[in-house]
C-alpha positions as semicolon CSV with decimal commas, in nm:
position;residue;x (nm);y (nm);z (nm)
1;M;11,874;13,919;13,750
2;K;12,100;13,683;13,564
3;D;11,847;13,400;13,550
4;G;11,573;13,627;13,417
5;T;11,360;13,631;13,736
6;S;11,214;13,932;13,913
7;F;11,147;13,856;14,280
8;A;11,110;13,502;14,411
9;S;10,841;13,412;14,660
10;L;10,891;13,188;14,961
11;P;10,669;12,889;15,032
12;P;10,436;12,962;15,326
13;N;10,629;12,736;15,566
14;L;10,953;12,932;15,520
15;K;11,070;13,269;15,648
16;T;11,383;13,479;15,611
17;A;11,591;13,640;15,884
18;P;11,916;13,839;15,872
19;L;12,225;13,627;15,918
20;Q;12,369;13,859;16,184
21;P;12,230;14,132;16,411
22;G;12,172;14,476;16,259
23;H;12,044;14,558;15,912
24;S;12,257;14,678;15,624
25;S;12,250;15,055;15,578
26;T;12,141;14,996;15,218
27;G;11,848;14,775;15,318
28;V;11,994;14,477;15,132
29;D;12,063;14,185;15,367
30;V;12,217;13,842;15,348
31;C;11,950;13,625;15,512
32;L;11,897;13,270;15,625
33;V;11,600;13,075;15,492
34;L;11,434;12,909;15,791
35;R;11,145;12,671;15,849
36;Q;10,875;12,828;16,064
37;T;10,827;12,489;16,228
38;P;11,163;12,310;16,260
39;D;11,171;11,970;16,096
40;P;11,224;11,689;16,353
41;V;11,527;11,566;16,158
42;A;11,651;11,859;15,950
43;G;11,586;12,133;16,210
44;P;11,516;12,498;16,118
45;L;11,774;12,533;15,839
46;V;11,737;12,412;15,480
47;V;12,057;12,211;15,442
48;L;12,178;12,178;15,084
49;R;12,483;11,958;15,145
50;N;12,753;11,863;15,394
51;S;13,127;11,818;15,360
52;S;13,419;11,762;15,595
53;L;13,476;12,139;15,616
54;A;13,131;12,296;15,583
55;T;12,758;12,269;15,619
56;V;12,594;12,449;15,326
57;V;12,248;12,595;15,388
58;L;12,000;12,788;15,177
59;G;12,011;13,165;15,207
60;C;11,897;13,463;15,007
61;L;11,959;13,828;14,939
62;T;11,662;14,047;15,040
63;D;11,580;14,412;14,980
64;S;11,437;14,662;15,230
65;R;11,087;14,521;15,167
66;S;11,208;14,167;15,249
67;R;11,169;14,051;14,890
68;V;11,401;13,775;14,772
69;V;11,639;13,932;14,519
70;D;11,863;13,629;14,471
71;W;11,916;13,282;14,615
72;L;12,241;13,209;14,796
73;E;12,444;12,926;14,939
74;L;12,574;12,998;15,290
75;W;12,879;12,786;15,366
76;L;12,916;12,749;15,744
77;Q;13,255;12,632;15,869
78;K;13,260;12,314;16,076
79;P;13,480;12,321;16,387
80;A;13,753;12,065;16,438
81;H;13,626;11,712;16,482
82;L;13,903;11,458;16,523
83;Q;13,699;11,138;16,520
84;G;13,758;10,931;16,206
85;L;14,058;11,131;16,084
86;N;14,372;10,971;15,946
87;P;14,607;10,940;16,247
88;V;14,896;11,103;16,062
89;Y;14,680;11,401;15,962
90;R;14,504;11,426;16,298
91;E;14,819;11,527;16,484
92;G;14,848;11,849;16,284
93;V;14,484;11,959;16,313
94;T;14,433;12,290;16,495
95;N;14,193;12,580;16,470
96;A;14,459;12,769;16,275
97;S;14,511;12,484;16,026
98;L;14,135;12,459;15,968
99;D;14,116;12,836;15,913
100;R;14,390;12,802;15,649
101;E;14,191;12,522;15,483
102;W;13,886;12,746;15,491
103;A;14,072;13,033;15,324
104;A;14,202;12,794;15,056
105;M;13,850;12,665;14,988
106;A;13,724;13,024;14,952
107;T;14,002;13,089;14,699
108;D;13,906;12,777;14,504
109;L;13,537;12,873;14,494
110;E;13,615;13,225;14,377
111;A;13,866;13,112;14,116
112;G;13,634;12,841;13,981
113;N;13,329;13,069;13,933
114;P;13,421;13,430;14,013
115;E;13,086;13,567;13,896
116;F;12,905;13,358;14,159
117;Y;13,135;13,426;14,456
118;L;13,027;13,703;14,695
119;E;13,301;13,869;14,899
120;T;13,207;13,917;15,265
121;A;13,398;14,002;15,581
122;F;13,305;13,666;15,736
123;A;13,533;13,452;15,516
124;A;13,816;13,567;15,744
125;K;13,632;13,628;16,073
126;S;13,372;13,441;16,273
127;L;12,998;13,487;16,298
128;V;12,861;13,584;16,639
129;P;12,614;13,350;16,809
130;V;12,255;13,462;16,750
131;R;11,899;13,396;16,850
132;I;11,637;13,430;16,577
133;D;11,267;13,495;16,615
134;V;11,160;13,312;16,300
135;S;10,800;13,433;16,292
136;R;10,912;13,798;16,305
137;G;11,229;13,754;16,102
138;E;11,444;13,922;16,369
139;T;11,802;13,833;16,462
140;V;11,975;13,940;16,784
141;G;12,316;13,860;16,928
142;I;12,340;13,650;17,243
143;E;12,466;13,861;17,533
144;H;12,562;13,793;17,895
145;G;12,415;14,080;18,087
146;V;12,646;14,376;18,131
147;A;12,936;14,165;17,997
148;G;12,801;14,220;17,648
149;P;12,779;13,995;17,340
150;W;12,941;13,654;17,318
151;R;13,199;13,618;17,038
152;L;13,481;13,383;16,946
153;C;13,806;13,435;17,133
154;D;14,088;13,375;16,884
155;S;14,347;13,564;17,091
156;D;14,609;13,321;17,219
157;A;14,727;13,583;17,469
158;E;14,382;13,628;17,627
159;L;14,319;13,254;17,644
160;Q;14,656;13,180;17,801
161;R;14,608;13,467;18,047
162;A;14,291;13,286;18,160
163;G;14,477;12,954;18,181
164;L;14,302;12,812;17,873
165;P;14,448;12,636;17,566
166;P;14,553;12,876;17,287
167;Y;14,330;12,904;16,981
168;S;14,595;12,869;16,713
169;S;14,766;12,552;16,836
170;S;14,469;12,356;16,973
171;C;14,124;12,240;16,864
172;Q;13,951;12,401;17,162
173;R;13,718;12,691;17,088
174;Y;13,597;12,943;17,344
175;L;13,347;13,222;17,328
176;W;13,413;13,519;17,552
177;A;13,215;13,812;17,682
178;G;13,338;14,132;17,845
179;A;13,660;14,328;17,817
180;S;14,008;14,189;17,858
181;G;14,087;14,131;18,223
182;Q;13,933;13,988;18,538
183;D;13,569;14,036;18,434
184;T;13,607;13,831;18,116
185;L;13,383;13,524;18,090
186;F;13,450;13,222;17,869
187;C;13,240;12,936;17,737
188;C;13,387;12,622;17,575
189;V;13,200;12,542;17,254
190;G;13,430;12,285;17,091
191;T;13,710;12,051;17,190
192;G;13,766;11,859;16,867
193;T;13,598;11,553;17,019
194;D;13,239;11,442;17,069
195;D;13,246;11,615;17,409
196;A;13,174;11,960;17,266
197;A;13,073;12,101;17,603
198;G;13,394;11,996;17,774
199;G;13,692;12,207;17,870
200;P;13,861;12,303;18,193
201;S;13,646;12,392;18,491
202;T;13,755;12,733;18,615
203;A;13,572;13,027;18,766
204;S;13,587;13,219;18,438
205;V;13,431;12,939;18,225
206;I;13,054;12,888;18,219
207;P;12,885;12,574;18,082
208;L;12,747;12,577;17,730
209;S;12,402;12,488;17,862
210;K;12,388;12,821;18,047
211;L;12,485;13,018;17,737
212;S;12,225;12,833;17,528
213;G;11,953;12,959;17,761
214;E;12,048;13,325;17,735
215;G;11,878;13,574;17,505
216;G;11,515;13,461;17,533
217;A;11,303;13,242;17,304
218;G;11,383;13,160;16,945
219;V;11,622;12,954;16,736
220;T;11,982;12,957;16,861
221;L;12,249;12,939;16,592
222;F;12,626;12,972;16,547
223;L;12,729;12,882;16,904
224;D;13,053;12,744;16,758
225;A;13,116;13,081;16,586
226;P;13,187;12,950;16,236
227;R;13,335;13,143;15,946
228;L;13,118;13,197;15,640
229;I;13,147;13,180;15,261
230;V;12,866;13,316;15,043
231;T;12,803;13,210;14,681
232;R;12,509;13,233;14,446
233;L;12,300;12,920;14,453
234;A;12,383;12,623;14,229
235;P;12,052;12,441;14,281
236;L;12,090;12,141;14,050
237;S;12,291;11,840;14,149
238;L;12,486;11,681;13,865
239;E;12,237;11,394;13,872
240;N;11,948;11,644;13,855
241;H;12,101;11,799;13,544
242;L;12,156;11,463;13,375
243;S;11,791;11,379;13,440
244;L;11,691;11,710;13,281
245;L;11,896;11,616;12,974
246;G;11,678;11,306;12,968
247;D;11,366;11,530;12,975
248;V;11,284;11,437;13,336
249;P;11,142;11,744;13,519
250;W;11,332;11,886;13,817
251;P;11,135;11,849;14,145
252;G;11,294;12,153;14,312
253;I;11,509;12,180;14,623
254;G;11,409;11,924;14,884
255;N;11,255;12,081;15,195
256;A;11,168;11,788;15,420
257;R;10,797;11,767;15,333
258;E;10,779;11,971;15,013
259;A;11,017;12,101;14,750
260;I;11,113;12,467;14,726
261;S;11,039;12,632;14,393
262;L;11,297;12,898;14,307
263;G;11,097;13,073;14,037
264;G;11,239;13,205;13,712
265;I;11,396;12,959;13,471
266;Y;11,401;12,690;13,740
267;S;11,021;12,685;13,751
268;H;11,028;12,598;13,378
269;L;11,265;12,310;13,445
270;G;10,999;12,153;13,664
271;N;10,751;12,162;13,374
272;S;10,753;11,851;13,154
273;D;10,570;12,036;12,873
274;Y;10,850;12,292;12,857
275;L;11,113;12,018;12,832
276;Q;10,918;11,830;12,565
277;T;10,892;12,138;12,340
278;G;11,268;12,134;12,286
279;A;11,300;12,496;12,410
280;P;11,609;12,422;12,624
281;Y;11,793;12,292;12,314
282;L;11,945;12,459;12,011
283;V;11,856;12,186;11,762
284;G;11,651;11,937;11,960
285;G;11,408;11,756;11,735
286;K;11,423;12,014;11,458
287;R;11,656;11,780;11,264
288;G;11,495;11,460;11,373
289;K;11,635;11,198;11,607
290;S;11,987;11,235;11,471
291;G;12,004;11,606;11,559
292;D;11,856;11,533;11,901
293;L;12,112;11,260;11,973
294;L;12,408;11,463;11,848
295;E;12,310;11,770;12,053
296;R;12,281;11,568;12,373
297;L;12,623;11,415;12,301
298;H;12,774;11,761;12,248
299;L;12,615;11,902;12,564
300;K;12,730;11,608;12,774
301;L;13,087;11,623;12,640
302;G;13,088;11,998;12,711
303;L;12,969;11,933;13,065
304;L;13,244;11,675;13,115
305;R;13,505;11,911;12,973
306;Q;13,408;12,185;13,220
307;I;13,425;11,936;13,508
308;V;13,773;11,811;13,415
309;A;13,898;12,168;13,369
310;Q;13,771;12,275;13,712
311;V;13,935;11,978;13,878
312;R;14,263;12,051;13,701
313;D;14,258;12,417;13,806
314;V;14,211;12,334;14,176
315;V;14,475;12,059;14,168
316;R;14,721;12,293;13,995
317;R;14,660;12,573;14,242
318;R;14,688;12,360;14,557
319;Q;14,918;12,083;14,433
320;L;14,691;11,837;14,610
321;P;14,464;11,578;14,450
322;F;14,102;11,547;14,565
323;L;14,090;11,169;14,635
324;N;13,713;11,196;14,700
325;L;13,558;11,310;14,371
326;S;13,208;11,185;14,291
327;A;12,893;11,312;14,124
328;A;12,810;11,481;14,456
329;S;13,125;11,696;14,416
330;F;12,948;11,906;14,153
331;A;12,638;12,122;14,128
332;V;12,503;12,291;13,817
333;R;12,364;12,637;13,745
334;V;12,172;12,740;13,436
335;S;12,078;13,085;13,313
336;G;11,762;13,214;13,152
337;G;11,671;13,536;12,982
338;R;11,972;13,524;12,753
339;E;11,815;13,505;12,411
340;E;12,132;13,404;12,231
341;L;12,160;13,063;12,403
342;P;11,902;12,800;12,503
343;V;11,899;12,704;12,870
344;F;12,092;12,376;12,850
345;W;12,372;12,550;12,660
346;T;12,423;12,781;12,959
347;A;12,484;12,498;13,211
348;Q;12,780;12,566;13,439
349;P;12,901;12,286;13,667
350;T;13,082;12,400;13,980
351;L;13,279;12,218;14,248
352;V;13,086;12,215;14,573
353;Q;13,285;11,965;14,780
354;P;13,641;12,027;14,900
355;G;13,910;11,768;14,843
356;D;14,002;11,520;15,114
357;A;14,376;11,485;15,049
358;F;14,674;11,588;15,254
359;A;15,043;11,557;15,173
360;L;15,223;11,310;15,395
361;P;15,504;11,478;15,589
362;V;15,766;11,274;15,406
363;P;16,094;11,448;15,495
364;T;16,243;11,472;15,147
365;T;16,176;11,699;14,852
366;A;16,212;11,410;14,608
367;V;15,891;11,231;14,707
368;R;15,532;11,354;14,745
369;R;15,268;11,110;14,858
370;F;14,908;11,178;14,949
371;Q;14,643;11,019;15,167
372;R;14,284;11,094;15,262
373;R;14,222;11,298;15,574
374;T;13,912;11,101;15,665
375;S;13,868;10,727;15,683
376;A;13,810;10,605;15,330
377;T;13,499;10,398;15,262
378;P;13,451;10,189;14,949
379;S;13,292;10,392;14,669
380;I;13,217;10,321;14,305
381;Y;13,393;10,651;14,227
382;Q;13,724;10,543;14,381
383;P;13,972;10,278;14,262
384;E;14,026;9,985;14,492
385;A;14,377;10,112;14,568
386;A;14,231;10,420;14,738
387;N;14,083;10,201;15,012
388;T;14,364;9,953;15,070
389;A;14,577;10,119;15,338
390;I;14,687;9,862;15,598
391;R;14,723;9,979;15,959
392;G;14,832;9,790;16,265
393;T;15,122;9,723;16,497
394;C;15,433;9,524;16,422
395;A;15,765;9,424;16,567
396;V;16,062;9,613;16,425
397;R;16,425;9,499;16,421
398;I;16,672;9,777;16,333
399;V;16,919;9,596;16,107
400;R;17,145;9,893;16,045
401;V;17,160;10,269;16,042
402;L;17,285;10,381;15,703
403;P;17,569;10,635;15,671
404;P;17,434;10,993;15,686
405;V;17,378;11,175;15,357
406;A;17,297;11,537;15,279
407;E;16,922;11,477;15,321
408;G;16,969;11,314;15,664
409;I;16,963;10,968;15,822
410;A;16,800;10,647;15,697
411;I;16,774;10,295;15,837
412;E;16,716;9,943;15,717
413;A;16,481;9,739;15,935
414;T;16,282;9,418;15,934
415;L;15,908;9,440;16,005
416;I;15,724;9,139;16,149
417;S;15,344;9,133;16,158
418;Q;15,045;8,904;16,140
419;E;14,899;9,153;15,890
420;R;14,948;9,075;15,523
421;F;15,205;9,310;15,367
422;A;15,026;9,411;15,046
423;I;15,291;9,597;14,848
424;S;15,266;9,774;14,513
425;P;15,543;9,971;14,337
426;N;15,423;10,306;14,473
427;S;15,327;10,190;14,824
428;L;15,481;10,390;15,107
429;A;15,531;10,254;15,459
430;W;15,520;10,453;15,783
431;I;15,639;10,335;16,124
432;R;15,665;10,513;16,458
433;L;15,951;10,419;16,690
434;P;15,970;10,513;17,060
435;L;16,331;10,625;17,112
436;G;16,309;10,745;17,470
437;V;16,392;11,108;17,395
438;A;16,097;11,126;17,155
439;H;15,902;10,916;16,911
440;V;16,019;10,935;16,550
441;D;15,811;10,885;16,236
442;L;15,994;10,712;15,951
443;Y;15,880;10,666;15,591
444;G;16,016;10,428;15,332
445;Y;15,959;10,144;15,091
446;L;15,906;9,776;15,169
447;D;16,078;9,488;14,992
448;Q;15,904;9,163;15,073
449;G;16,136;8,974;14,841
450;A;16,435;9,059;15,061
451;A;16,272;8,916;15,375
452;L;16,410;8,594;15,520
453;T;16,077;8,435;15,611
454;K;15,702;8,466;15,565
455;G;15,533;8,743;15,759
456;E;15,835;8,972;15,733
457;A;15,931;9,260;15,505
458;V;16,243;9,471;15,475
459;L;16,196;9,845;15,516
460;R;16,442;10,096;15,375
461;T;16,350;10,442;15,499
462;L;16,394;10,770;15,317
463;P;16,673;10,994;15,450
464;Q;16,542;11,264;15,679
465;A;16,682;11,546;15,888
466;M;16,645;11,499;16,264
467;D;16,712;11,671;16,591
468;V;17,065;11,593;16,716
469;Q;16,940;11,398;17,019
470;V;16,687;11,201;16,811
471;A;16,951;11,121;16,549
472;K;17,189;10,998;16,821
473;A;16,917;10,781;16,977
474;L;16,834;10,630;16,638
475;Q;17,200;10,551;16,567
476;E;17,230;10,383;16,908
477;S;16,921;10,169;16,832
478;E;17,105;9,963;16,569
479;G;17,047;9,594;16,646
480;L;16,757;9,665;16,882
481;S;16,400;9,539;16,851
482;F;16,076;9,725;16,917
483;S;15,744;9,551;16,975
484;Q;15,401;9,698;16,909
485;A;15,527;9,976;16,681
486;P;15,240;10,143;16,492
487;F;15,271;10,107;16,115
488;E;15,076;10,183;15,801
489;I;15,127;10,074;15,443
490;M;14,979;10,338;15,217
491;P;14,906;10,286;14,847
492;G;15,061;10,536;14,608
493;L;14,786;10,791;14,559
494;S;14,800;11,109;14,355
495;S;14,599;11,290;14,087
496;P;14,544;10,969;13,879
497;V;14,295;10,871;14,152
498;D;14,095;11,177;14,046
499;L;14,132;11,067;13,685
500;Y;13,968;10,736;13,779
501;S;13,684;10,926;13,951
502;L;13,639;11,138;13,639
503;G;13,619;10,816;13,436
504;V;13,327;10,704;13,653
505;I;13,164;11,047;13,622
506;A;13,215;11,036;13,242
507;T;13,046;10,695;13,237
508;Q;12,758;10,837;13,440
509;I;12,720;11,140;13,211
510;L;12,740;10,955;12,880
511;L;12,609;10,605;12,939
512;T;12,364;10,583;13,229
513;N;11,986;10,610;13,201
514;P;11,683;10,445;13,364
515;R;11,765;10,120;13,181
516;L;12,140;10,114;13,257
517;T;12,245;10,206;13,610
518;L;12,596;10,317;13,699
519;P;12,714;9,983;13,850
520;F;12,611;9,796;13,535
521;A;12,758;10,062;13,307
522;M;13,088;10,056;13,501
523;D;13,101;9,678;13,481
524;G;13,066;9,696;13,105
525;V;13,318;9,978;13,060
526;L;13,589;9,817;13,275
527;S;13,536;9,478;13,111
528;L;13,564;9,639;12,767
529;A;13,881;9,821;12,878
530;S;14,035;9,489;12,986
531;N;13,931;9,328;12,659
532;V;14,086;9,611;12,454
533;A;14,410;9,587;12,654
534;A;14,422;9,208;12,611
535;A;14,383;9,241;12,234
536;G;14,731;9,393;12,230
537;E;14,698;9,643;11,947
538;P;14,830;9,966;12,109
539;T;14,948;10,110;11,776
540;L;14,587;10,150;11,660
541;A;14,384;10,458;11,755
542;I;14,178;10,390;12,066
543;G;13,852;10,437;11,876
544;V;13,957;10,172;11,625
545;Q;14,049;9,933;11,907
546;V;13,707;9,982;12,068
547;A;13,526;9,940;11,734
548;K;13,708;9,610;11,669
549;A;13,623;9,476;12,016
550;V;13,254;9,562;11,973
551;A;13,248;9,413;11,622
552;L;13,384;9,085;11,759
553;D;13,127;9,069;12,038
554;G;12,804;9,262;11,989
555;R;12,709;9,222;12,355
556;W;12,924;9,527;12,437
557;L;12,665;9,743;12,260
558;E;12,426;9,700;12,553
559;F;12,675;9,882;12,778
560;V;12,856;10,125;12,549
561;G;12,623;10,180;12,252
562;P;12,504;10,534;12,162
563;Q;12,144;10,446;12,255
564;N;12,248;10,503;12,616
565;L;12,269;10,878;12,553
566;L;11,888;10,887;12,557
567;H;11,643;10,820;12,839
568;V;11,373;10,713;12,592
569;E;11,414;10,353;12,485
570;T;11,603;10,328;12,156
571;T;11,768;10,021;12,004
572;A;12,143;10,006;11,955
573;D;12,095;9,958;11,579
574;E;11,867;10,262;11,552
575;A;12,100;10,486;11,753
576;S;12,405;10,363;11,560
577;A;12,245;10,484;11,240
578;L;12,188;10,831;11,387
579;I;12,545;10,915;11,486
580;P;12,891;10,878;11,326
581;L;13,013;10,558;11,489
582;E;13,379;10,647;11,437
583;L;13,318;10,954;11,655
584;W;13,123;10,757;11,915
585;W;13,392;10,492;11,957
586;E;13,647;10,772;12,014
587;V;13,422;10,894;12,296
588;I;13,413;10,548;12,451
589;G;13,790;10,523;12,403
590;L;13,838;10,845;12,600
591;I;13,633;10,705;12,888
592;I;13,847;10,388;12,890
593;R;14,170;10,588;12,890
594;L;14,067;10,777;13,205
595;F;14,106;10,461;13,416
596;P;14,470;10,422;13,532
597;G;14,650;10,096;13,474
598;M;14,396;9,943;13,236
599;G;14,653;9,895;12,961
600;P;14,889;10,087;12,731
601;A;14,611;10,325;12,626
602;S;14,545;10,453;12,981
603;Y;14,643;10,814;13,043
604;C;14,826;10,698;13,361
605;S;14,994;10,368;13,443
606;D;14,873;10,355;13,806
607;T;14,710;10,563;14,079
608;G;15,039;10,719;14,189
609;A;15,190;10,795;13,849
610;A;15,200;11,176;13,848
611;P;15,500;11,412;13,842
612;D;15,572;11,527;14,197
613;A;15,621;11,890;14,097
614;A;15,316;11,924;13,869
615;I;15,050;11,667;13,953
616;E;14,788;11,849;13,740
617;I;14,963;11,737;13,419
618;V;14,764;11,412;13,415
619;F;14,454;11,610;13,311
620;D;14,614;11,780;13,011
621;S;14,579;11,496;12,760
622;P;14,213;11,425;12,847
623;L;14,135;11,795;12,807
624;R;14,304;11,806;12,465
625;D;14,110;11,498;12,355
626;L;13,783;11,644;12,483
627;D;13,849;11,967;12,295
628;A;13,907;11,770;11,974
629;L;13,588;11,570;12,025
630;L;13,387;11,887;12,091
631;V;13,512;12,041;11,767
632;R;13,393;11,731;11,581
633;T;13,056;11,708;11,758
634;R;12,991;12,079;11,699
635;A;13,074;12,048;11,330
636;T;12,866;11,733;11,295
637;L;12,572;11,891;11,474
638;L;12,574;12,212;11,269
639;T;12,623;12,046;10,930
640;D;12,321;11,813;10,956
641;W;12,520;11,492;10,944
642;A;12,216;11,268;10,900
643;A;12,101;11,457;10,589
644;N;12,452;11,437;10,443
645;V;12,459;11,061;10,504
646;E;12,119;11,024;10,340
647;I;12,232;11,226;10,036
648;A;12,553;11,023;10,017
649;G;12,347;10,706;10,021
650;V;12,127;10,828;9,734
651;L;12,431;10,930;9,530
652;K;12,591;10,591;9,593
653;T;12,275;10,414;9,474
654;I;12,267;10,628;9,157
655;A;12,634;10,560;9,090
656;E;12,584;10,186;9,132
657;G;12,292;10,203;8,890
658;L;12,506;10,378;8,630
659;D;12,769;10,106;8,662
């Protein structure tokens, strides 16, 4: 196996069972890892993480003797759930749209780490509901007598024939049993709301409670018939890996009452003696503290470089930002048994959380704006602008309908609201007007300066093509007023929001430790960034600007000094003597530049400043700078910088004596 293990053993409280009924003809099965006694909170499955699209649980690959050959992540699709979704996005959510999102996420996972992605038939079709006898490790499908097994009905024709909502254009999900025709039975297993057992009451639809009782005793799973993605396990969270780089042993995968040990190289990572020997490092303490510090810097910069590159690749492929990046967006794998590289040099971060962005349906090719699908909550990983959308109702006076242009029709209107109109250069406004024939969604920009009185703002909408009747109704609305029109003012969000998140992650990777937590480190970094910008010396290299700021006020060293690379307590003066400070201040300068709008040195001027046709471009300069820094750290590490400095010091002393 790739990590150097033979066969892993399960803790006594866990069992394996095939994911679906029937064994593979080869004897090799994809299995679930289940608790023999379900946890009161976590249930029978070992849940690794949750996202808006998937629940990820622990699985494994077993041979014909039920031995664990490899550990897996089983990504189970979540059905539509409309609560808490952005109202603009919510209107377009259907089973079909979620299946497209699922397929796109599978593509991203495969493209990001192709050697860890396992192709299965269930990425594009649904699992059947099952009942599992955990003690015996047996999995059977749930059947309804002679009608046969229950399975997802994704046939619009069959559903409509039964008088039920179609699969593709609704959020309702039905299982069915039996052949097409009068004997077909249905069961509603999802409506997109909290009432998952709802649905129309007809003779052909049975309640979910009845289906749940079929098939005998055991654990019932997959009643919502999810799709499945299978990858090899990435067991370390990013925070786990950073702790390991601080020589803190890994406790294993949490399993309610006790951790799961995976065996192989991961069992070594839970051993403090192994970490203290320096075996996971190339240089470690072999060249003293300087070599140790430089290697950790190189490894952390390499980790950051891989993270930025993965984000760029997904953004380029989908032309959507993430808008929800955090440390939890990444997991880390390491490999053992490869003699040419120590363990920490094999670390591979991988994206494990899908993005949360959608493109607003702005009806023009000239503008692309993005928002979060789910309700944004304040997070240290997100800029304030990402959480400042203003929603409400307002009165709208249509001042005039502008002459039609090739792109369509636009209006100028006055908005009146008790809400404060917080407007930034990239803010986009949305209003919905009831025109009788239909409601119409309009997008545009607000100009508070053009308003005649406080509490008003002038809206100039973007030209958009409309149905003939809707266009006529809008033209006839000139001079009319509408009360209680829904509106939203959305900050300009694009890939620079992800750049901000990467700045926080970079701070976490390079500067946090048990003595300096992320909130304190971020406070220091952002304050230093403001100080550098206020100094007004943009012609100087960013590393020089940072060095001058720190020289003027030594208190910055507490937050951004090289001693923060280590978990063991080291003074700023001691660490500064162990590393080329010119190089270190360039590293700090790169972190500062990741934050949009912090001054002339920032890679982006604000959170919306990305080219509409190629939003991934904002990551190119950081990647080039990271590559340059890695070349320098590698050269410094391999040439024994500390010894060279010591020799240079001796030669200088001799030369001064000769003078």
